[in-house]
N, C-alpha and C positions, 0 to 999 in steps of 0.2 A: 453309673451303669456302664457295663462293658459288653459289647456285642462281637461275636465272631461273624464275619461277613464273607459271603460267597458272591463275587461279582458276576460270574458267567462271562461269556465271550463278548457279547455285543456291547456291554457297558464299557469295555476297554477299547472299542474302536468307533462303531457307528453311533453309539449312544453315550458319548462322553458327557454330554450335557445332563443326562440322567444321573450318572454316578457322581460327577463333581458337585452338582447342586445338592444331591442327597447327602453326601458326606459333609459338606459345609453346614447344612441344616442340622445334622446330628451333633456336630461340634457345638453349634450355637445352643443346642438343647442339653448340653453337658454330657453327651454320650461318647464314650471311648470306643472306637471301632478298630478291630484287628482283622485284617484280611487273611483268609486262609492261605497257608503255604502249599505249594505244589498242587493247586486245584486244577481240575480238568473240565472240559465241556460237559454239561449235564446230559447231553444227548438231544437237547432242544424239545422234543415232544415225547410223550409217554406212549409206548407201544401198546396197541390194543390186541395184539396177537398173543394168545395165552402161552404158547410154547416158545416165544421169542425172548428167552431169559437173557441172552447176550446183550440185548438192547438196554437192560436195566443195570448192566455192570457199571457204566459211567456214573449214573447218579448215586449208586451205592458207594462207589469209591470216593465221591465227594463227602459222603457221610463218614467214611473211615477217616478222611483227613480232618473232619470236625472232631472226632474222638481223639485224634492225635494232637489236637491244638494245645491242651486238652479242653474239650467242652462237650456239653450234652445238648446244645441247641445251636442253630445256625440261622442267620437272617439273610434274605436276598431281597433285592429291589425289583428284579425283573419278574413279571407275572409268568412268563414261560418257564423260567428256571424254577420258580416256586411250584408251579403245577407239576412239572416233571419230577422234581425231588420228592415232593410230598406223596404223589401217587405211587412212585416206586417204593417209598418207605412203607406205605400202607400195604402194598402188595406183599412185601417180604414179611411184614409183621403177621399177615394172615396166612402165610404159606411158609412154614419152617423148612420144608424140603427145598423150595426155591432159594431160600436164604442160604441153606447149607451148600447148595450147588454153586451159588455165586461166590461164596467164600472159598470153595474149592478151586474155582476158576482163577481166583486171585491168590493163588497159593504162595506167591512171593511177598504178599503183604504181611507185615508183622502183626498188624491189628486185625482181628476178626470182628465183623459187624454183627451186632445182636439185636438190631432194631430199636436201639435205645437213644436215638437222636431226634429232637423235635425241630421242625422246620417252621420258620415264621416269615411272613412277608413284612416288609417295612411298615405298611399300613397297620398291621396288627400291633407292632411295637408302638407306633404312635398313639393308637387308641387305648390299648390295654396296659402297656407298661409305663408310658409317659403320661397319657391322658390329654384329650383335646382341650380341656379347660386350662391345663398347664401351658399348652401350646398357645392358646389364646392370650394368656397373660404375658407370654414372652414375645408375641408378635408385635414388635415395636414399629413395624411399617405395614399396618394392616391394608388389605386389598379393598378398601372402601370404594364402592361405585363400580367395581369390575364384575360383570355378569359372566358366570362360569358354568358350563355344562360338563358334567362328569361322565366320561365314557369308560365303561368297565370291560366291555368285550367278553371274551370267553374264559380265559385262563384263571382269572381271579375268583370266579364264583361258580364254576362248573368243573367237574360234577359236584353235586350238592354235598357229598360226604367229605370233600376236602376244601370246598370253597370257604372264603373268609366272610361271606355275607349271604343274604337271601339271593338265590340265583335269579329270581324274577324281578325283585325290586330292591336291589342293594342300595345302601345309604352311606357306607363308610367314607367314600370319597367326598360325597356331598357334605357330610358332617365335618370333615377336615377343612374343606373350603369355607364353610360357614364360620368355623372357629378362627379362620384367618381374616375374616371380615368381608369376604366376597359375597355377592348375591348369587344364590344357587338357582340354576335353571334346570328343572326336571324335564326330560324329554323321552319319548317312547322308544327310541332306538339305542338306549344306553347299554343294553346287553346283547345287541345284535352282533353277529360276526362281521368283521371288517372284510372278509374274503380271504384272510390268512395267506397261505402259500400259493393261491391262485395268482398272486402278484407276479409269480415267475413265468407261468405258462399261459395265463389269460388275464393280463392287466386290465382289460376292458371291463371284466366282471368286477374287479376291485374298484375301478373308477366309478362304476354304477352304484356300488355299495357306499363308496365315499360320498357321492352326491346325496344319496338317500339319508345317510346318517347325519352329515353336516348340515344339509339343507333343513332337516327337522330341527336341529339345535338352533340354527340361525333364525328360523321363522318364529321360534318361541322366545327369542330375545338374547341368546348367548352371544358374547363377544369373543370368547376363547373357549376351547375344549381341552380338558385335561385327561391324560391317559397314564397307564402304569406299565404298558407293554411296548417294547421296542418295535415289534412287528406291526402292532396297531398304529404306533407313531409313524412309522414309515408309510404304511398304506394310506392313513388319513391325511398325512402332511404332504408327502411328495406326489401322491396320485391325484392331488387337486388339479394339477396341470392337465391330466387326461380327462378329469371330470369337466373342466372348462371346455374342452374340445367337443365332448358329447352333449353338454348342456350349457350353451352360451350364456344363459341367464344366471348361472351359478355364481355366487359370491364367495370368494375365498374367506377362510377363517383361520386364525393361528391355532396350532396344536402345541400344547406344552406338557411336559411331564409334571406330575403333581409336585415333584420335588423342586422344580424350578419356582413354582409359586410359593411353596413352603419356604424355600431359601430367600426369596424376595421379601416375604413378610417378616422373616427373621433378620432382615437387614444384612444378608450376606453380600459381599462385593460382587459387582456385575461380572467380573472375570471368572467367578466361580459358578455363576448361573448359566453362562454360556448360551445366551440368546442368539449368538452368531451362528450356532449350529442348527437352528430351526429353519425349515425350508420356507414356510410362509412367515414372514417377518412379524414377530409379536411386538416389536418396539413401538410402532405408531400408536397402537391402542393403549399400551402401558404408559407411554408418554402423555397421552391425552387424559389419563387418569392421575397424572402426577405421581406415578409409581416408580418411574426411573427418571 
């Protein structure tokens, strides 16, 4: 299998542990990955203003680059990039006038976009193209004894028409973790917003959300929490220090990208899993389970 891959900005700087572990895991699964050439930022969030067409130029240009690869589909790991690309794609598919205007704005592009690229999140590739049963068979270093809570946040599952799973009770991350041998801990805050960009102007709100989300997971038995969004990872990981100031009884808990645990189960070298980049150190709990 060969995948055209759109990394987005954050995986090249603040979330290198996400990208490096994901790419190593895909190699272990026999997948050839080709990164898009000349890619640009996706714009980060989908514009909800109906007349803000210029905000959709960036994600549509990414899809033009996919056509030039040449390919008719593109995979991303980042939940924010996935959400932005897919929603922009659905917008222009439903509005030919908007699509025509965007192509006119990009008049120097040799390729015109026709709405004919599919966007996939890595989790969809793992479930539908590779299969969790195949992954289970290839997991030579299973996560036995590790209690994992899957945190979905907003971008993977909402809105319903573009989400990769049930927005109220998603299971795809849980199913992946189970296939890797982990014990899955279900908890009620798994689709609650982490506070998102309030982390910039009101980090105290994010610290409160971090406490609520992680305390719920911890109380139900989780030893680590897995995420698929760099913003969620930042808020839930680094904002634990602010949560401790507000709630002295709070117990910290490691936050890992799902790709890090996938890479660990597939026996990727530790230098590719990049546990050194996680704020709350996951090494003690992983060592206690004889996983590293």
